[in-house]
C-alpha positions as CSV (number, residue, x, y, z in Angstrom):
1,M,109.7,-14.1,84.7
2,T,106.6,-15.8,83.9
3,R,104.3,-18.2,84.0
4,S,101.4,-20.4,83.3
5,L,97.8,-19.9,84.6
6,G,97.9,-23.8,85.1
7,K,94.6,-24.6,86.0
8,V,91.6,-23.0,84.3
9,R,87.7,-23.4,83.9
10,T,85.2,-22.3,81.4
11,Q,82.1,-20.3,82.9
12,F,78.8,-19.5,81.6
13,F,76.9,-16.1,81.4
14,E,73.2,-17.0,81.4
15,F,70.8,-14.1,79.5
16,H,67.2,-13.8,80.1
17,N,65.5,-10.8,79.5
18,A,61.9,-11.0,77.4
19,R,61.4,-7.2,77.7
20,K,64.6,-6.3,76.3
21,P,66.0,-9.1,74.3
22,L,69.3,-9.3,72.4
23,L,68.0,-7.6,69.1
24,L,70.0,-9.1,65.6
25,R,70.6,-7.3,63.2
26,V,68.9,-9.6,60.3
27,G,67.9,-12.4,62.8
28,G,65.3,-11.2,64.7
29,A,65.9,-11.2,68.7
30,L,67.0,-13.7,71.2
31,D,65.6,-13.3,74.5
32,R,67.6,-16.2,76.1
33,F,71.1,-17.5,75.5
34,T,74.1,-18.5,76.7
35,L,78.0,-17.3,76.7
36,A,81.0,-19.4,77.4
37,Y,83.9,-17.5,79.3
38,E,87.0,-17.7,80.8
39,M,88.5,-14.8,83.1
40,Y,92.2,-14.8,84.1
41,G,93.4,-12.2,86.8
42,R,91.6,-10.2,88.9
43,P,89.4,-6.9,88.9
44,N,90.4,-3.9,90.5
45,A,88.0,-2.0,92.9
46,E,86.8,0.4,89.9
47,R,86.2,-2.8,87.3
48,S,88.6,-0.6,85.1
49,N,91.3,-3.2,84.3
50,F,89.6,-5.5,82.1
51,I,91.0,-6.6,78.5
52,L,88.2,-8.3,76.5
53,L,89.8,-10.5,74.2
54,Y,87.8,-11.8,70.7
55,H,89.4,-15.2,69.4
56,A,89.5,-16.1,65.8
57,M,86.9,-17.4,63.7
58,T,87.6,-21.6,65.0
59,G,89.3,-20.6,68.8
60,S,87.3,-20.9,71.9
61,Q,86.7,-19.2,75.3
62,H,89.6,-21.0,76.7
63,A,92.7,-18.2,75.8
64,A,95.3,-19.6,79.0
65,G,95.9,-22.6,81.1
66,V,94.9,-25.9,81.0
67,N,91.0,-26.5,80.9
68,A,90.7,-30.4,80.8
69,S,86.8,-30.8,80.2
70,V,83.9,-27.9,79.2
71,P,80.1,-30.2,80.0
72,G,78.3,-30.8,76.9
73,L,79.9,-30.5,73.8
74,D,79.3,-33.9,72.3
75,G,83.1,-35.0,72.3
76,R,84.0,-31.4,70.9
77,W,86.6,-30.6,73.4
78,T,89.4,-32.7,72.4
79,D,93.1,-32.8,73.3
80,E,93.8,-30.1,70.7
81,V,92.0,-27.4,72.4
82,R,93.3,-27.8,76.7
83,E,95.8,-25.5,76.2
84,G,94.9,-22.2,75.9
85,W,95.5,-20.7,72.4
86,W,96.8,-17.5,73.4
87,D,99.1,-19.4,76.9
88,G,101.5,-17.8,75.9
89,F,100.2,-14.1,76.2
90,I,98.5,-14.7,79.1
91,G,99.7,-14.7,82.5
92,P,102.0,-13.1,85.4
93,G,104.6,-11.4,83.4
94,K,103.6,-12.2,80.0
95,A,101.9,-9.7,77.6
96,L,98.6,-9.2,78.6
97,D,99.7,-9.6,82.7
98,T,97.3,-10.9,84.9
99,R,99.0,-9.4,87.7
100,K,97.8,-5.9,86.5
101,F,94.8,-7.0,84.5
102,C,91.7,-9.1,84.1
103,V,91.2,-10.6,80.6
104,V,88.0,-12.1,79.8
105,C,87.7,-13.8,76.4
106,A,84.3,-15.5,75.5
107,N,83.4,-18.0,72.7
108,Y,81.2,-16.5,69.8
109,L,77.6,-16.2,69.9
110,G,76.6,-18.7,67.4
111,G,79.8,-20.7,68.5
112,C,80.0,-24.9,69.6
113,Y,82.1,-24.2,72.6
114,G,79.5,-23.7,75.5
115,S,77.7,-20.3,74.1
116,T,74.4,-20.8,72.2
117,G,74.7,-21.9,68.5
118,P,73.3,-24.1,66.1
119,A,74.5,-27.4,67.9
120,S,73.0,-25.9,71.3
121,L,69.4,-27.5,72.9
122,N,66.6,-24.8,70.9
123,P,64.8,-24.5,75.0
124,Q,61.5,-24.0,72.9
125,T,62.1,-27.7,71.1
126,G,64.7,-29.2,73.6
127,Q,66.3,-30.2,70.5
128,P,70.0,-28.7,68.4
129,W,68.8,-25.5,66.8
130,G,70.7,-26.5,63.5
131,P,69.3,-24.3,60.7
132,A,66.7,-23.1,62.7
133,F,69.8,-20.7,64.4
134,P,68.9,-17.2,63.9
135,V,71.5,-15.5,61.1
136,L,74.0,-13.6,63.0
137,R,75.9,-10.7,61.6
138,M,79.6,-9.4,63.5
139,S,77.4,-6.8,65.5
140,D,75.8,-9.5,67.3
141,I,78.5,-11.3,68.5
142,V,80.1,-8.3,69.8
143,D,76.6,-6.9,71.3
144,S,76.2,-10.5,73.0
145,Q,79.6,-9.9,74.1
146,M,78.7,-6.3,75.5
147,K,75.7,-7.5,77.7
148,L,78.3,-10.2,79.4
149,L,80.5,-7.1,80.1
150,D,77.4,-5.4,82.3
151,F,76.7,-8.6,83.7
152,L,80.9,-8.0,84.8
153,G,80.0,-4.4,86.1
154,V,82.6,-3.2,83.2
155,K,81.5,-0.2,82.0
156,K,84.8,0.8,80.2
157,L,87.6,-1.5,78.9
158,H,90.9,-0.7,79.3
159,A,91.4,-2.5,75.8
160,V,90.0,-4.7,73.5
161,I,92.2,-7.2,71.6
162,G,91.2,-9.2,68.8
163,A,93.4,-11.3,66.0
164,S,92.2,-12.1,62.4
165,I,88.2,-11.5,62.6
166,G,88.3,-11.7,66.0
167,G,89.8,-8.0,64.7
168,F,86.6,-7.0,62.9
169,L,84.8,-7.6,66.5
170,A,87.5,-5.4,68.0
171,L,87.2,-2.8,65.7
172,L,82.9,-3.1,66.1
173,T,83.5,-2.5,69.8
174,A,85.8,0.5,69.4
175,T,83.1,2.2,66.9
176,R,79.7,0.6,68.0
177,Y,80.9,1.6,71.9
178,P,83.3,4.1,71.7
179,E,82.7,5.5,75.3
180,R,83.3,1.4,76.5
181,T,86.7,1.1,74.7
182,R,90.0,3.1,76.0
183,I,92.8,0.6,74.1
184,V,92.4,-0.8,70.3
185,V,94.6,-3.5,69.2
186,P,93.6,-5.0,65.9
187,I,95.8,-8.0,65.0
188,G,96.1,-9.1,61.1
189,T,92.6,-8.1,60.6
190,G,91.6,-5.2,58.1
191,V,88.1,-3.2,57.5
192,E,86.3,-5.0,55.3
193,T,86.2,-8.7,53.6
194,T,88.4,-9.0,50.7
195,I,87.7,-10.8,46.8
196,Y,90.0,-13.0,47.9
197,Q,88.4,-13.4,51.2
198,R,85.2,-13.8,49.6
199,I,86.3,-16.8,47.2
200,I,88.2,-18.7,49.8
201,N,85.0,-18.6,52.3
202,F,82.8,-19.1,49.4
203,E,84.7,-22.2,48.4
204,Q,84.6,-23.6,52.1
205,V,80.7,-23.0,51.7
206,T,80.1,-24.9,49.3
207,A,82.4,-27.7,50.0
208,I,80.0,-28.1,53.7
209,E,77.1,-28.0,51.7
210,G,78.0,-30.2,49.3
211,D,78.3,-33.1,51.6
212,P,75.1,-35.5,51.6
213,N,75.5,-36.1,54.8
214,F,74.7,-32.0,55.4
215,R,71.2,-32.2,55.1
216,G,70.7,-28.8,54.6
217,G,72.6,-28.4,58.7
218,A,69.6,-31.1,60.4
219,Y,72.6,-33.5,61.2
220,Y,72.7,-34.2,64.5
221,D,70.3,-37.2,64.4
222,G,72.7,-39.2,62.2
223,A,76.3,-38.9,60.3
224,K,78.0,-35.4,60.3
225,P,78.9,-33.6,57.0
226,D,82.7,-34.7,58.5
227,L,83.8,-34.9,54.6
228,G,82.2,-31.2,53.8
229,L,83.8,-29.9,56.8
230,A,87.8,-31.0,56.6
231,L,88.0,-30.3,53.0
232,A,86.5,-26.3,54.2
233,R,89.3,-26.7,56.9
234,R,91.9,-27.6,54.3
235,I,90.7,-24.8,52.3
236,A,91.2,-22.1,54.9
237,H,94.3,-23.9,56.5
238,K,96.4,-22.8,53.4
239,T,96.0,-19.0,54.0
240,F,97.1,-19.4,57.3
241,V,100.6,-20.1,57.0
242,S,103.0,-19.3,54.7
243,L,104.1,-21.8,52.1
244,D,108.1,-22.3,53.4
245,T,106.2,-22.7,57.1
246,L,103.7,-25.1,55.2
247,R,106.3,-27.1,53.3
248,E,108.2,-27.2,56.8
249,R,105.5,-28.5,58.7
250,A,104.6,-31.3,55.9
251,R,108.4,-32.2,56.1
252,G,107.6,-34.9,58.5
253,Q,104.5,-36.5,57.9
254,V,103.9,-40.0,56.6
255,V,102.8,-40.1,52.9
256,S,99.6,-42.7,53.3
257,H,99.5,-44.3,49.5
258,K,95.8,-45.5,50.6
259,P,93.4,-43.4,48.6
260,P,91.5,-40.8,51.3
261,H,87.8,-41.0,49.3
262,G,88.8,-42.4,46.0
263,W,91.5,-43.7,43.4
264,Y,93.9,-41.0,44.1
265,E,96.9,-42.0,45.8
266,M,98.3,-39.1,47.9
267,N,102.0,-38.8,47.1
268,H,103.5,-36.2,49.1
269,P,104.0,-35.1,52.8
270,V,102.4,-31.8,52.0
271,E,99.4,-33.8,50.9
272,S,99.6,-36.0,54.2
273,Y,99.8,-33.0,56.5
274,M,96.6,-30.9,54.4
275,H,94.3,-34.5,55.4
276,H,95.7,-35.0,58.8
277,Q,94.7,-31.3,59.6
278,G,91.3,-31.8,58.2
279,E,90.4,-35.1,59.7
280,K,91.4,-33.7,63.1
281,F,89.6,-30.4,62.8
282,V,86.5,-32.3,62.5
283,T,86.4,-34.1,66.1
284,R,86.7,-30.5,67.3
285,F,84.1,-28.6,65.7
286,D,80.5,-27.7,64.0
287,A,80.0,-27.1,61.0
288,N,76.5,-25.0,61.3
289,T,78.6,-22.7,63.1
290,Y,81.6,-23.0,61.1
291,L,79.3,-21.6,58.5
292,R,77.3,-19.3,60.5
293,I,80.8,-17.6,61.1
294,L,81.8,-18.1,57.5
295,D,78.5,-15.9,56.8
296,A,79.2,-13.6,59.0
297,W,82.2,-13.0,57.4
298,Q,80.8,-12.2,54.1
299,W,78.3,-10.1,55.2
300,F,80.7,-7.7,57.6
301,N,80.6,-4.0,56.5
302,L,82.4,-1.9,59.7
303,V,80.8,1.0,58.3
304,E,76.8,0.0,58.7
305,E,77.5,-2.3,61.3
306,A,78.3,0.4,63.6
307,G,75.7,3.1,62.5
308,A,78.2,5.3,60.6
309,S,77.3,7.0,57.5
310,D,81.6,6.2,56.2
311,Y,84.8,5.8,57.6
312,Q,85.8,9.4,58.4
313,E,82.4,10.0,60.9
314,L,82.9,6.2,62.0
315,F,86.7,6.7,63.4
316,G,85.6,10.2,64.3
317,R,84.1,8.6,67.7
318,C,87.7,7.0,68.3
319,Q,89.4,10.6,68.9
320,K,89.9,9.8,72.5
321,Q,91.5,6.0,71.9
322,E,94.8,4.6,71.8
323,F,95.3,2.1,68.3
324,L,98.1,-0.7,67.9
325,V,97.8,-2.0,64.6
326,F,100.0,-5.4,63.7
327,S,100.7,-6.6,60.5
328,M,102.3,-10.1,59.7
329,D,104.9,-9.6,56.4
330,S,103.8,-13.2,55.3
331,D,100.0,-12.5,55.8
332,L,98.5,-14.3,52.9
333,M,94.8,-14.2,55.1
334,F,95.0,-10.6,55.7
335,H,97.9,-9.0,53.5
336,P,99.3,-6.1,55.1
337,H,98.3,-3.6,52.7
338,E,94.2,-4.1,54.6
339,Q,96.4,-3.1,57.8
340,A,97.7,0.2,55.9
341,K,94.4,0.8,54.9
342,L,93.1,0.8,58.3
343,V,95.7,3.3,59.1
344,Q,95.4,5.5,56.7
345,L,92.0,6.0,57.8
346,L,92.6,6.2,61.5
347,K,95.1,8.8,60.4
348,K,93.1,10.7,58.5
349,S,90.4,11.0,62.0
350,E,93.1,12.2,63.6
351,V,92.9,9.1,65.7
352,P,96.2,8.0,67.8
353,S,97.7,5.2,66.3
354,M,100.8,3.1,66.3
355,W,101.6,0.8,63.3
356,I,104.2,-2.1,64.0
357,T,105.0,-5.0,61.3
358,V,106.3,-8.4,62.5
359,H,108.7,-9.7,60.3
360,T,107.6,-13.5,60.6
361,D,108.0,-16.3,58.4
362,K,104.8,-17.8,60.0
363,G,102.4,-16.6,58.1
364,H,98.7,-15.5,59.5
365,D,99.1,-17.7,62.6
366,S,102.3,-15.8,63.5
367,F,99.6,-14.3,66.3
368,L,99.2,-17.1,68.0
369,L,103.1,-18.7,68.0
370,E,105.1,-15.8,68.6
371,P,104.5,-13.8,71.7
372,R,108.4,-12.1,72.0
373,L,107.8,-10.5,68.8
374,Y,104.6,-9.0,69.9
375,T,104.9,-8.7,73.7
376,P,107.2,-5.8,73.9
377,H,104.5,-3.9,72.1
378,L,102.1,-4.4,74.5
379,H,103.7,-4.3,77.4
380,H,104.1,-0.7,76.0
381,L,101.1,0.8,75.3
382,L,99.0,-1.1,77.9
383,G,100.9,0.1,80.4
384,A,100.5,-0.3,84.2
385,G,96.5,-0.7,84.0
């Protein structure tokens, strides 16, 4: 029998080391930063039962249970995010069984849910970092979370799990820190940024930067670039779900005949639905954070960021690990052929791996919505802890 974790709270890891700062790949160094994180379950005596979970692009540290508030977020902790984004997967008897495992999920460095990012205060100025926040790469996000694991006394993870671009981070953890990882679960992800993703991401960047209120990212003392951020969300949202699901979700929407921004009058429920997705998103997310993560995605290079010369050397490091790769057959953002490439590379390097294709009409969002399709496979590989 499974049950919810109930009320949970966010904790904060404070890194401060002037002698050994976090060295960023291109953005210099940070000698202090904060990571907001949550833990579910208890560490065992050896601290060998930890599972590190990476959230997707606009997710947070709050993966399970109910968290009513997180301080200092300028209203971004809305009703939409108070229930954990992977609540159906984490808890007693669930896929990530908290009777056996201790699950850790942290908001990305550069995030806007309590971790140090563009919307947080620069300790040197007392003002929001804004556009002065350092450029980030995916490896910087991983390296910062390894500092968190050091703080928690975790030398080796039982598993690392990530979906979407969280899968990029899981792959980087496995290859950049192979000695710290036993099981690797990439879900609906790939080994590179595809041309399709680059186009979609570039459209979102230009939507935000084209908003007059963006002001080069220095908008915290005035109107926010809500029009641009809402448009970016709509551009991305159509890749999260299958077209059939999008049609079904939009069916109950009330069509507003009032023009949202100009002369055009919406005349179909899907337009109302997409308009609403953008409008509610801007209340819970920061535009500079969105751009920082998109930038890291556009520049993602698994081989280079892991310090390898090619894919064979890269995955050759993983021969003592086990991989469980998930595809969703209706995924429009990370098509199954991206996972096929990953599995082919794993086999070429003789890495133990299993590839599961989930048949779903939910598209990329299936990993958030359908725990029953993933749980048996996760139980099998994760074992008893």
